[in-house]
PDB file of N, CA, C and O in Angstrom:
ATOM      1  N   MET A   1      89.011  29.863 -83.588  1.00  0.00           N
ATOM      2  CA  MET A   1      88.831  28.501 -83.105  1.00  0.00           C
ATOM      3  C   MET A   1      90.140  27.732 -83.327  1.00  0.00           C
ATOM      4  O   MET A   1      90.748  27.825 -84.394  1.00  0.00           O
ATOM      5  N   HIS A   2      90.554  26.995 -82.339  1.00  0.00           N
ATOM      6  CA  HIS A   2      91.788  26.217 -82.431  1.00  0.00           C
ATOM      7  C   HIS A   2      91.568  24.968 -83.278  1.00  0.00           C
ATOM      8  O   HIS A   2      90.434  24.558 -83.527  1.00  0.00           O
ATOM      9  N   GLU A   3      92.673  24.375 -83.712  1.00  0.00           N
ATOM     10  CA  GLU A   3      92.585  23.252 -84.635  1.00  0.00           C
ATOM     11  C   GLU A   3      93.494  22.096 -84.209  1.00  0.00           C
ATOM     12  O   GLU A   3      94.700  22.264 -84.028  1.00  0.00           O
ATOM     13  N   PHE A   4      92.891  20.937 -84.059  1.00  0.00           N
ATOM     14  CA  PHE A   4      93.657  19.713 -83.874  1.00  0.00           C
ATOM     15  C   PHE A   4      94.019  19.189 -85.251  1.00  0.00           C
ATOM     16  O   PHE A   4      93.180  19.175 -86.152  1.00  0.00           O
ATOM     17  N   VAL A   5      95.255  18.760 -85.419  1.00  0.00           N
ATOM     18  CA  VAL A   5      95.700  18.155 -86.673  1.00  0.00           C
ATOM     19  C   VAL A   5      95.979  16.687 -86.396  1.00  0.00           C
ATOM     20  O   VAL A   5      96.747  16.344 -85.497  1.00  0.00           O
ATOM     21  N   VAL A   6      95.347  15.829 -87.182  1.00  0.00           N
ATOM     22  CA  VAL A   6      95.524  14.385 -87.036  1.00  0.00           C
ATOM     23  C   VAL A   6      96.270  13.877 -88.261  1.00  0.00           C
ATOM     24  O   VAL A   6      95.772  13.957 -89.384  1.00  0.00           O
ATOM     25  N   TYR A   7      97.456  13.360 -88.035  1.00  0.00           N
ATOM     26  CA  TYR A   7      98.218  12.718 -89.103  1.00  0.00           C
ATOM     27  C   TYR A   7      97.811  11.254 -89.121  1.00  0.00           C
ATOM     28  O   TYR A   7      97.924  10.552 -88.116  1.00  0.00           O
ATOM     29  N   SER A   8      97.336  10.804 -90.274  1.00  0.00           N
ATOM     30  CA  SER A   8      96.804   9.448 -90.370  1.00  0.00           C
ATOM     31  C   SER A   8      97.109   8.891 -91.749  1.00  0.00           C
ATOM     32  O   SER A   8      97.830   9.499 -92.540  1.00  0.00           O
ATOM     33  N   ARG A   9      96.551   7.734 -92.018  1.00  0.00           N
ATOM     34  CA  ARG A   9      96.635   7.166 -93.370  1.00  0.00           C
ATOM     35  C   ARG A   9      95.362   6.392 -93.643  1.00  0.00           C
ATOM     36  O   ARG A   9      94.709   5.877 -92.736  1.00  0.00           O
ATOM     37  N   ARG A  10      95.037   6.328 -94.908  1.00  0.00           N
ATOM     38  CA  ARG A  10      93.833   5.625 -95.355  1.00  0.00           C
ATOM     39  C   ARG A  10      93.928   4.145 -94.962  1.00  0.00           C
ATOM     40  O   ARG A  10      94.976   3.517 -95.109  1.00  0.00           O
ATOM     41  N   GLY A  11      92.824   3.610 -94.466  1.00  0.00           N
ATOM     42  CA  GLY A  11      92.767   2.197 -94.108  1.00  0.00           C
ATOM     43  C   GLY A  11      93.333   1.861 -92.735  1.00  0.00           C
ATOM     44  O   GLY A  11      93.429   0.688 -92.375  1.00  0.00           O
ATOM     45  N   CYS A  12      93.703   2.870 -91.974  1.00  0.00           N
ATOM     46  CA  CYS A  12      94.268   2.649 -90.633  1.00  0.00           C
ATOM     47  C   CYS A  12      93.123   2.582 -89.621  1.00  0.00           C
ATOM     48  O   CYS A  12      92.449   3.581 -89.372  1.00  0.00           O
ATOM     49  N   HIS A  13      92.908   1.396 -89.040  1.00  0.00           N
ATOM     50  CA  HIS A  13      91.797   1.261 -88.092  1.00  0.00           C
ATOM     51  C   HIS A  13      92.011   2.082 -86.825  1.00  0.00           C
ATOM     52  O   HIS A  13      91.043   2.577 -86.247  1.00  0.00           O
ATOM     53  N   LEU A  14      93.256   2.236 -86.384  1.00  0.00           N
ATOM     54  CA  LEU A  14      93.510   3.076 -85.211  1.00  0.00           C
ATOM     55  C   LEU A  14      93.155   4.529 -85.495  1.00  0.00           C
ATOM     56  O   LEU A  14      92.623   5.229 -84.634  1.00  0.00           O
ATOM     57  N   CYS A  15      93.454   4.974 -86.713  1.00  0.00           N
ATOM     58  CA  CYS A  15      93.122   6.349 -87.108  1.00  0.00           C
ATOM     59  C   CYS A  15      91.616   6.560 -87.101  1.00  0.00           C
ATOM     60  O   CYS A  15      91.124   7.573 -86.606  1.00  0.00           O
ATOM     61  N   GLU A  16      90.893   5.601 -87.651  1.00  0.00           N
ATOM     62  CA  GLU A  16      89.437   5.696 -87.712  1.00  0.00           C
ATOM     63  C   GLU A  16      88.830   5.727 -86.311  1.00  0.00           C
ATOM     64  O   GLU A  16      87.932   6.522 -86.032  1.00  0.00           O
ATOM     65  N   GLU A  17      89.326   4.861 -85.437  1.00  0.00           N
ATOM     66  CA  GLU A  17      88.810   4.811 -84.064  1.00  0.00           C
ATOM     67  C   GLU A  17      89.095   6.113 -83.327  1.00  0.00           C
ATOM     68  O   GLU A  17      88.239   6.630 -82.610  1.00  0.00           O
ATOM     69  N   LEU A  18      90.306   6.640 -83.509  1.00  0.00           N
ATOM     70  CA  LEU A  18      90.679   7.887 -82.846  1.00  0.00           C
ATOM     71  C   LEU A  18      89.756   9.017 -83.288  1.00  0.00           C
ATOM     72  O   LEU A  18      89.274   9.784 -82.454  1.00  0.00           O
ATOM     73  N   LEU A  19      89.509   9.126 -84.582  1.00  0.00           N
ATOM     74  CA  LEU A  19      88.644  10.188 -85.103  1.00  0.00           C
ATOM     75  C   LEU A  19      87.203  10.045 -84.622  1.00  0.00           C
ATOM     76  O   LEU A  19      86.530  11.049 -84.389  1.00  0.00           O
ATOM     77  N   GLU A  20      86.723   8.817 -84.472  1.00  0.00           N
ATOM     78  CA  GLU A  20      85.366   8.595 -83.975  1.00  0.00           C
ATOM     79  C   GLU A  20      85.183   9.147 -82.565  1.00  0.00           C
ATOM     80  O   GLU A  20      84.096   9.599 -82.204  1.00  0.00           O
ATOM     81  N   ILE A  21      86.245   9.109 -81.775  1.00  0.00           N
ATOM     82  CA  ILE A  21      86.181   9.619 -80.399  1.00  0.00           C
ATOM     83  C   ILE A  21      86.463  11.120 -80.369  1.00  0.00           C
ATOM     84  O   ILE A  21      85.824  11.860 -79.621  1.00  0.00           O
ATOM     85  N   LEU A  22      87.424  11.569 -81.185  1.00  0.00           N
ATOM     86  CA  LEU A  22      87.844  12.971 -81.173  1.00  0.00           C
ATOM     87  C   LEU A  22      86.767  13.916 -81.707  1.00  0.00           C
ATOM     88  O   LEU A  22      86.557  14.994 -81.150  1.00  0.00           O
ATOM     89  N   GLU A  23      86.091  13.521 -82.770  1.00  0.00           N
ATOM     90  CA  GLU A  23      85.120  14.422 -83.409  1.00  0.00           C
ATOM     91  C   GLU A  23      84.040  14.924 -82.455  1.00  0.00           C
ATOM     92  O   GLU A  23      83.810  16.132 -82.403  1.00  0.00           O
ATOM     93  N   PRO A  24      83.365  14.055 -81.697  1.00  0.00           N
ATOM     94  CA  PRO A  24      82.338  14.581 -80.786  1.00  0.00           C
ATOM     95  C   PRO A  24      82.923  15.455 -79.660  1.00  0.00           C
ATOM     96  O   PRO A  24      82.263  16.385 -79.196  1.00  0.00           O
ATOM     97  N   LEU A  25      84.141  15.160 -79.225  1.00  0.00           N
ATOM     98  CA  LEU A  25      84.761  15.971 -78.175  1.00  0.00           C
ATOM     99  C   LEU A  25      85.016  17.402 -78.654  1.00  0.00           C
ATOM    100  O   LEU A  25      84.905  18.353 -77.881  1.00  0.00           O
ATOM    101  N   CYS A  26      85.356  17.542 -79.930  1.00  0.00           N
ATOM    102  CA  CYS A  26      85.737  18.846 -80.482  1.00  0.00           C
ATOM    103  C   CYS A  26      84.580  19.635 -81.067  1.00  0.00           C
ATOM    104  O   CYS A  26      84.712  20.834 -81.311  1.00  0.00           O
ATOM    105  N   ARG A  27      83.456  18.989 -81.293  1.00  0.00           N
ATOM    106  CA  ARG A  27      82.323  19.639 -81.959  1.00  0.00           C
ATOM    107  C   ARG A  27      81.986  20.971 -81.284  1.00  0.00           C
ATOM    108  O   ARG A  27      81.657  21.021 -80.099  1.00  0.00           O
ATOM    109  N   GLY A  28      82.075  22.042 -82.066  1.00  0.00           N
ATOM    110  CA  GLY A  28      81.758  23.372 -81.573  1.00  0.00           C
ATOM    111  C   GLY A  28      82.847  24.017 -80.731  1.00  0.00           C
ATOM    112  O   GLY A  28      82.695  25.162 -80.305  1.00  0.00           O
ATOM    113  N   LYS A  29      83.947  23.303 -80.482  1.00  0.00           N
ATOM    114  CA  LYS A  29      85.013  23.816 -79.619  1.00  0.00           C
ATOM    115  C   LYS A  29      86.337  23.962 -80.346  1.00  0.00           C
ATOM    116  O   LYS A  29      87.128  24.847 -80.021  1.00  0.00           O
ATOM    117  N   ALA A  30      86.588  23.101 -81.330  1.00  0.00           N
ATOM    118  CA  ALA A  30      87.851  23.131 -82.070  1.00  0.00           C
ATOM    119  C   ALA A  30      87.645  22.454 -83.416  1.00  0.00           C
ATOM    120  O   ALA A  30      86.785  21.587 -83.568  1.00  0.00           O
ATOM    121  N   LYS A  31      88.442  22.863 -84.379  1.00  0.00           N
ATOM    122  CA  LYS A  31      88.418  22.230 -85.692  1.00  0.00           C
ATOM    123  C   LYS A  31      89.321  21.004 -85.666  1.00  0.00           C
ATOM    124  O   LYS A  31      90.215  20.887 -84.828  1.00  0.00           O
ATOM    125  N   ILE A  32      89.068  20.095 -86.600  1.00  0.00           N
ATOM    126  CA  ILE A  32      89.924  18.924 -86.788  1.00  0.00           C
ATOM    127  C   ILE A  32      90.335  18.904 -88.253  1.00  0.00           C
ATOM    128  O   ILE A  32      89.494  18.962 -89.150  1.00  0.00           O
ATOM    129  N   SER A  33      91.627  18.823 -88.477  1.00  0.00           N
ATOM    130  CA  SER A  33      92.163  18.693 -89.823  1.00  0.00           C
ATOM    131  C   SER A  33      92.868  17.342 -89.901  1.00  0.00           C
ATOM    132  O   SER A  33      93.752  17.042 -89.098  1.00  0.00           O
ATOM    133  N   VAL A  34      92.467  16.533 -90.877  1.00  0.00           N
ATOM    134  CA  VAL A  34      93.065  15.208 -91.044  1.00  0.00           C
ATOM    135  C   VAL A  34      94.040  15.270 -92.213  1.00  0.00           C
ATOM    136  O   VAL A  34      93.671  15.679 -93.314  1.00  0.00           O
ATOM    137  N   ARG A  35      95.269  14.867 -91.975  1.00  0.00           N
ATOM    138  CA  ARG A  35      96.300  14.871 -93.005  1.00  0.00           C
ATOM    139  C   ARG A  35      96.760  13.444 -93.269  1.00  0.00           C
ATOM    140  O   ARG A  35      97.299  12.772 -92.390  1.00  0.00           O
ATOM    141  N   ASP A  36      96.535  13.004 -94.491  1.00  0.00           N
ATOM    142  CA  ASP A  36      96.949  11.667 -94.918  1.00  0.00           C
ATOM    143  C   ASP A  36      98.445  11.705 -95.192  1.00  0.00           C
ATOM    144  O   ASP A  36      98.883  12.341 -96.151  1.00  0.00           O
ATOM    145  N   ILE A  37      99.231  11.031 -94.360  1.00  0.00           N
ATOM    146  CA  ILE A  37     100.685  11.112 -94.492  1.00  0.00           C
ATOM    147  C   ILE A  37     101.187  10.548 -95.813  1.00  0.00           C
ATOM    148  O   ILE A  37     102.283  10.891 -96.256  1.00  0.00           O
ATOM    149  N   ASP A  38     100.399   9.686 -96.445  1.00  0.00           N
ATOM    150  CA  ASP A  38     100.836   9.088 -97.706  1.00  0.00           C
ATOM    151  C   ASP A  38     100.733  10.063 -98.880  1.00  0.00           C
ATOM    152  O   ASP A  38     101.154   9.739 -99.991  1.00  0.00           O
ATOM    153  N   THR A  39     100.174  11.260 -98.643  1.00  0.00           N
ATOM    154  CA  THR A  39     100.074  12.256 -99.709  1.00  0.00           C
ATOM    155  C   THR A  39     101.223  13.260 -99.668  1.00  0.00           C
ATOM    156  O   THR A  39     101.318  14.134-100.531  1.00  0.00           O
ATOM    157  N   ASN A  40     102.097  13.136 -98.666  1.00  0.00           N
ATOM    158  CA  ASN A  40     103.180  14.093 -98.512  1.00  0.00           C
ATOM    159  C   ASN A  40     104.436  13.353 -98.052  1.00  0.00           C
ATOM    160  O   ASN A  40     104.436  12.787 -96.959  1.00  0.00           O
ATOM    161  N   PRO A  41     105.506  13.341 -98.851  1.00  0.00           N
ATOM    162  CA  PRO A  41     106.725  12.612 -98.479  1.00  0.00           C
ATOM    163  C   PRO A  41     107.326  13.059 -97.146  1.00  0.00           C
ATOM    164  O   PRO A  41     107.892  12.239 -96.423  1.00  0.00           O
ATOM    165  N   GLU A  42     107.214  14.335 -96.813  1.00  0.00           N
ATOM    166  CA  GLU A  42     107.755  14.812 -95.536  1.00  0.00           C
ATOM    167  C   GLU A  42     106.977  14.230 -94.361  1.00  0.00           C
ATOM    168  O   GLU A  42     107.565  13.815 -93.362  1.00  0.00           O
ATOM    169  N   TRP A  43     105.652  14.201 -94.487  1.00  0.00           N
ATOM    170  CA  TRP A  43     104.839  13.608 -93.414  1.00  0.00           C
ATOM    171  C   TRP A  43     105.105  12.111 -93.325  1.00  0.00           C
ATOM    172  O   TRP A  43     105.183  11.552 -92.231  1.00  0.00           O
ATOM    173  N   GLN A  44     105.243  11.471 -94.469  1.00  0.00           N
ATOM    174  CA  GLN A  44     105.487  10.034 -94.490  1.00  0.00           C
ATOM    175  C   GLN A  44     106.808   9.707 -93.794  1.00  0.00           C
ATOM    176  O   GLN A  44     106.898   8.743 -93.033  1.00  0.00           O
ATOM    177  N   GLU A  45     107.820  10.511 -94.061  1.00  0.00           N
ATOM    178  CA  GLU A  45     109.121  10.301 -93.419  1.00  0.00           C
ATOM    179  C   GLU A  45     109.059  10.586 -91.926  1.00  0.00           C
ATOM    180  O   GLU A  45     109.658   9.869 -91.124  1.00  0.00           O
ATOM    181  N   ALA A  46     108.332  11.638 -91.555  1.00  0.00           N
ATOM    182  CA  ALA A  46     108.260  12.035 -90.150  1.00  0.00           C
ATOM    183  C   ALA A  46     107.466  11.045 -89.304  1.00  0.00           C
ATOM    184  O   ALA A  46     107.830  10.780 -88.158  1.00  0.00           O
ATOM    185  N   PHE A  47     106.383  10.495 -89.858  1.00  0.00           N
ATOM    186  CA  PHE A  47     105.480   9.688 -89.048  1.00  0.00           C
ATOM    187  C   PHE A  47     105.493   8.200 -89.368  1.00  0.00           C
ATOM    188  O   PHE A  47     105.231   7.390 -88.479  1.00  0.00           O
ATOM    189  N   GLY A  48     105.787   7.813 -90.601  1.00  0.00           N
ATOM    190  CA  GLY A  48     105.876   6.401 -90.963  1.00  0.00           C
ATOM    191  C   GLY A  48     104.755   5.557 -90.393  1.00  0.00           C
ATOM    192  O   GLY A  48     103.592   5.722 -90.761  1.00  0.00           O
ATOM    193  N   LEU A  49     105.105   4.654 -89.497  1.00  0.00           N
ATOM    194  CA  LEU A  49     104.130   3.749 -88.880  1.00  0.00           C
ATOM    195  C   LEU A  49     103.597   4.266 -87.541  1.00  0.00           C
ATOM    196  O   LEU A  49     102.927   3.531 -86.816  1.00  0.00           O
ATOM    197  N   LEU A  50     103.888   5.510 -87.217  1.00  0.00           N
ATOM    198  CA  LEU A  50     103.520   6.050 -85.909  1.00  0.00           C
ATOM    199  C   LEU A  50     102.096   6.585 -85.837  1.00  0.00           C
ATOM    200  O   LEU A  50     101.676   7.065 -84.784  1.00  0.00           O
ATOM    201  N   VAL A  51     101.353   6.514 -86.920  1.00  0.00           N
ATOM    202  CA  VAL A  51     100.008   7.092 -86.957  1.00  0.00           C
ATOM    203  C   VAL A  51      99.000   6.262 -86.177  1.00  0.00           C
ATOM    204  O   VAL A  51      99.169   5.053 -86.022  1.00  0.00           O
ATOM    205  N   PRO A  52      97.963   6.908 -85.692  1.00  0.00           N
ATOM    206  CA  PRO A  52      97.673   8.325 -85.788  1.00  0.00           C
ATOM    207  C   PRO A  52      98.460   9.143 -84.768  1.00  0.00           C
ATOM    208  O   PRO A  52      98.810   8.663 -83.690  1.00  0.00           O
ATOM    209  N   VAL A  53      98.727  10.395 -85.142  1.00  0.00           N
ATOM    210  CA  VAL A  53      99.375  11.356 -84.254  1.00  0.00           C
ATOM    211  C   VAL A  53      98.513  12.607 -84.259  1.00  0.00           C
ATOM    212  O   VAL A  53      98.092  13.083 -85.314  1.00  0.00           O
ATOM    213  N   VAL A  54      98.255  13.131 -83.071  1.00  0.00           N
ATOM    214  CA  VAL A  54      97.401  14.312 -82.933  1.00  0.00           C
ATOM    215  C   VAL A  54      98.226  15.474 -82.394  1.00  0.00           C
ATOM    216  O   VAL A  54      98.960  15.338 -81.415  1.00  0.00           O
ATOM    217  N   TYR A  55      98.087  16.617 -83.054  1.00  0.00           N
ATOM    218  CA  TYR A  55      98.748  17.849 -82.623  1.00  0.00           C
ATOM    219  C   TYR A  55      97.711  18.929 -82.382  1.00  0.00           C
ATOM    220  O   TYR A  55      96.662  18.961 -83.024  1.00  0.00           O
ATOM    221  N   LEU A  56      98.022  19.807 -81.454  1.00  0.00           N
ATOM    222  CA  LEU A  56      97.309  21.060 -81.288  1.00  0.00           C
ATOM    223  C   LEU A  56      98.392  22.124 -81.365  1.00  0.00           C
ATOM    224  O   LEU A  56      99.207  22.257 -80.452  1.00  0.00           O
ATOM    225  N   GLY A  57      98.398  22.875 -82.446  1.00  0.00           N
ATOM    226  CA  GLY A  57      99.505  23.800 -82.693  1.00  0.00           C
ATOM    227  C   GLY A  57     100.783  22.994 -82.890  1.00  0.00           C
ATOM    228  O   GLY A  57     100.814  22.052 -83.682  1.00  0.00           O
ATOM    229  N   GLU A  58     101.818  23.360 -82.183  1.00  0.00           N
ATOM    230  CA  GLU A  58     103.102  22.666 -82.280  1.00  0.00           C
ATOM    231  C   GLU A  58     103.226  21.536 -81.257  1.00  0.00           C
ATOM    232  O   GLU A  58     104.226  20.818 -81.247  1.00  0.00           O
ATOM    233  N   LYS A  59     102.224  21.374 -80.404  1.00  0.00           N
ATOM    234  CA  LYS A  59     102.288  20.393 -79.311  1.00  0.00           C
ATOM    235  C   LYS A  59     101.689  19.060 -79.740  1.00  0.00           C
ATOM    236  O   LYS A  59     100.549  18.993 -80.198  1.00  0.00           O
ATOM    237  N   GLU A  60     102.484  17.990 -79.582  1.00  0.00           N
ATOM    238  CA  GLU A  60     101.944  16.652 -79.814  1.00  0.00           C
ATOM    239  C   GLU A  60     101.057  16.280 -78.626  1.00  0.00           C
ATOM    240  O   GLU A  60     101.489  16.312 -77.474  1.00  0.00           O
ATOM    241  N   VAL A  61      99.832  15.933 -78.930  1.00  0.00           N
ATOM    242  CA  VAL A  61      98.854  15.601 -77.890  1.00  0.00           C
ATOM    243  C   VAL A  61      98.905  14.109 -77.574  1.00  0.00           C
ATOM    244  O   VAL A  61      98.908  13.719 -76.406  1.00  0.00           O
ATOM    245  N   CYS A  62      98.945  13.275 -78.612  1.00  0.00           N
ATOM    246  CA  CYS A  62      98.998  11.831 -78.413  1.00  0.00           C
ATOM    247  C   CYS A  62      99.312  11.140 -79.729  1.00  0.00           C
ATOM    248  O   CYS A  62      99.252  11.744 -80.801  1.00  0.00           O
ATOM    249  N   ARG A  63      99.647   9.864 -79.622  1.00  0.00           N
ATOM    250  CA  ARG A  63      99.831   9.038 -80.817  1.00  0.00           C
ATOM    251  C   ARG A  63      99.293   7.644 -80.537  1.00  0.00           C
ATOM    252  O   ARG A  63      99.235   7.201 -79.390  1.00  0.00           O
ATOM    253  N   TYR A  64      98.907   6.969 -81.592  1.00  0.00           N
ATOM    254  CA  TYR A  64      98.323   5.628 -81.579  1.00  0.00           C
ATOM    255  C   TYR A  64      96.885   5.609 -81.052  1.00  0.00           C
ATOM    256  O   TYR A  64      95.967   5.203 -81.765  1.00  0.00           O
ATOM    257  N   GLN A  65      96.692   6.046 -79.812  1.00  0.00           N
ATOM    258  CA  GLN A  65      95.353   6.072 -79.226  1.00  0.00           C
ATOM    259  C   GLN A  65      95.091   7.457 -78.667  1.00  0.00           C
ATOM    260  O   GLN A  65      96.003   8.138 -78.197  1.00  0.00           O
ATOM    261  N   LEU A  66      93.829   7.865 -78.725  1.00  0.00           N
ATOM    262  CA  LEU A  66      93.468   9.184 -78.234  1.00  0.00           C
ATOM    263  C   LEU A  66      93.605   9.252 -76.723  1.00  0.00           C
ATOM    264  O   LEU A  66      93.096   8.398 -75.998  1.00  0.00           O
ATOM    265  N   ASP A  67      94.301  10.282 -76.263  1.00  0.00           N
ATOM    266  CA  ASP A  67      94.355  10.578 -74.838  1.00  0.00           C
ATOM    267  C   ASP A  67      93.175  11.507 -74.552  1.00  0.00           C
ATOM    268  O   ASP A  67      93.299  12.731 -74.572  1.00  0.00           O
ATOM    269  N   ARG A  68      92.059  10.896 -74.292  1.00  0.00           N
ATOM    270  CA  ARG A  68      90.786  11.621 -74.130  1.00  0.00           C
ATOM    271  C   ARG A  68      90.890  12.728 -73.078  1.00  0.00           C
ATOM    272  O   ARG A  68      90.431  13.846 -73.311  1.00  0.00           O
ATOM    273  N   GLN A  69      91.486  12.426 -71.931  1.00  0.00           N
ATOM    274  CA  GLN A  69      91.583  13.412 -70.863  1.00  0.00           C
ATOM    275  C   GLN A  69      92.470  14.583 -71.276  1.00  0.00           C
ATOM    276  O   GLN A  69      92.175  15.734 -70.954  1.00  0.00           O
ATOM    277  N   GLN A  70      93.554  14.291 -71.988  1.00  0.00           N
ATOM    278  CA  GLN A  70      94.435  15.355 -72.477  1.00  0.00           C
ATOM    279  C   GLN A  70      93.666  16.296 -73.410  1.00  0.00           C
ATOM    280  O   GLN A  70      93.810  17.515 -73.317  1.00  0.00           O
ATOM    281  N   VAL A  71      92.857  15.735 -74.301  1.00  0.00           N
ATOM    282  CA  VAL A  71      92.070  16.550 -75.219  1.00  0.00           C
ATOM    283  C   VAL A  71      91.064  17.401 -74.443  1.00  0.00           C
ATOM    284  O   VAL A  71      90.920  18.592 -74.717  1.00  0.00           O
ATOM    285  N   ILE A  72      90.379  16.806 -73.494  1.00  0.00           N
ATOM    286  CA  ILE A  72      89.417  17.555 -72.681  1.00  0.00           C
ATOM    287  C   ILE A  72      90.107  18.693 -71.946  1.00  0.00           C
ATOM    288  O   ILE A  72      89.606  19.817 -71.922  1.00  0.00           O
ATOM    289  N   ASP A  73      91.255  18.402 -71.349  1.00  0.00           N
ATOM    290  CA  ASP A  73      92.010  19.439 -70.632  1.00  0.00           C
ATOM    291  C   ASP A  73      92.434  20.557 -71.569  1.00  0.00           C
ATOM    292  O   ASP A  73      92.347  21.732 -71.211  1.00  0.00           O
ATOM    293  N   LEU A  74      92.890  20.207 -72.764  1.00  0.00           N
ATOM    294  CA  LEU A  74      93.302  21.215 -73.733  1.00  0.00           C
ATOM    295  C   LEU A  74      92.117  22.057 -74.208  1.00  0.00           C
ATOM    296  O   LEU A  74      92.259  23.265 -74.399  1.00  0.00           O
ATOM    297  N   LEU A  75      90.968  21.443 -74.397  1.00  0.00           N
ATOM    298  CA  LEU A  75      89.781  22.190 -74.815  1.00  0.00           C
ATOM    299  C   LEU A  75      89.355  23.185 -73.747  1.00  0.00           C
ATOM    300  O   LEU A  75      88.924  24.292 -74.071  1.00  0.00           O
ATOM    301  N   VAL A  76      89.467  22.810 -72.493  1.00  0.00           N
ATOM    302  CA  VAL A  76      89.133  23.728 -71.406  1.00  0.00           C
ATOM    303  C   VAL A  76      90.126  24.875 -71.403  1.00  0.00           C
ATOM    304  O   VAL A  76      89.729  26.030 -71.244  1.00  0.00           O
ATOM    305  N   THR A  77      91.410  24.583 -71.575  1.00  0.00           N
ATOM    306  CA  THR A  77      92.448  25.600 -71.605  1.00  0.00           C
ATOM    307  C   THR A  77      92.274  26.523 -72.794  1.00  0.00           C
ATOM    308  O   THR A  77      92.473  27.732 -72.681  1.00  0.00           O
ATOM    309  N   VAL A  78      91.902  25.958 -73.938  1.00  0.00           N
ATOM    310  CA  VAL A  78      91.697  26.737 -75.157  1.00  0.00           C
ATOM    311  C   VAL A  78      90.565  27.728 -74.976  1.00  0.00           C
ATOM    312  O   VAL A  78      90.627  28.843 -75.494  1.00  0.00           O
ATOM    313  N   ASP A  79      89.530  27.335 -74.245  1.00  0.00           N
ATOM    314  CA  ASP A  79      88.379  28.217 -74.020  1.00  0.00           C
ATOM    315  C   ASP A  79      88.711  29.410 -73.127  1.00  0.00           C
ATOM    316  O   ASP A  79      88.072  30.459 -73.217  1.00  0.00           O
ATOM    317  N   ASP A  80      89.716  29.245 -72.263  1.00  0.00           N
ATOM    318  CA  ASP A  80      90.059  30.324 -71.317  1.00  0.00           C
ATOM    319  C   ASP A  80      90.685  31.508 -72.002  1.00  0.00           C
ATOM    320  O   ASP A  80      91.026  32.491 -71.345  1.00  0.00           O
TER     321      ASP A  80
END
């Protein structure tokens, strides 16, 4: 099963909103791993105020707001 990685931070309303939409889209199709950038200096330096950022593998899917159609398209591609 493929895995979306969401770089976020605690208390970020955009992160919370993105996850609320992403979780039902991925249920049974892909895993979601949430990484709090404030727990890792490298992530903090890389993403700073750019959260949330969503990756599938090495590919950045979206940042700030969920690109719902992009996720749907990727899930269809992942299933093939």
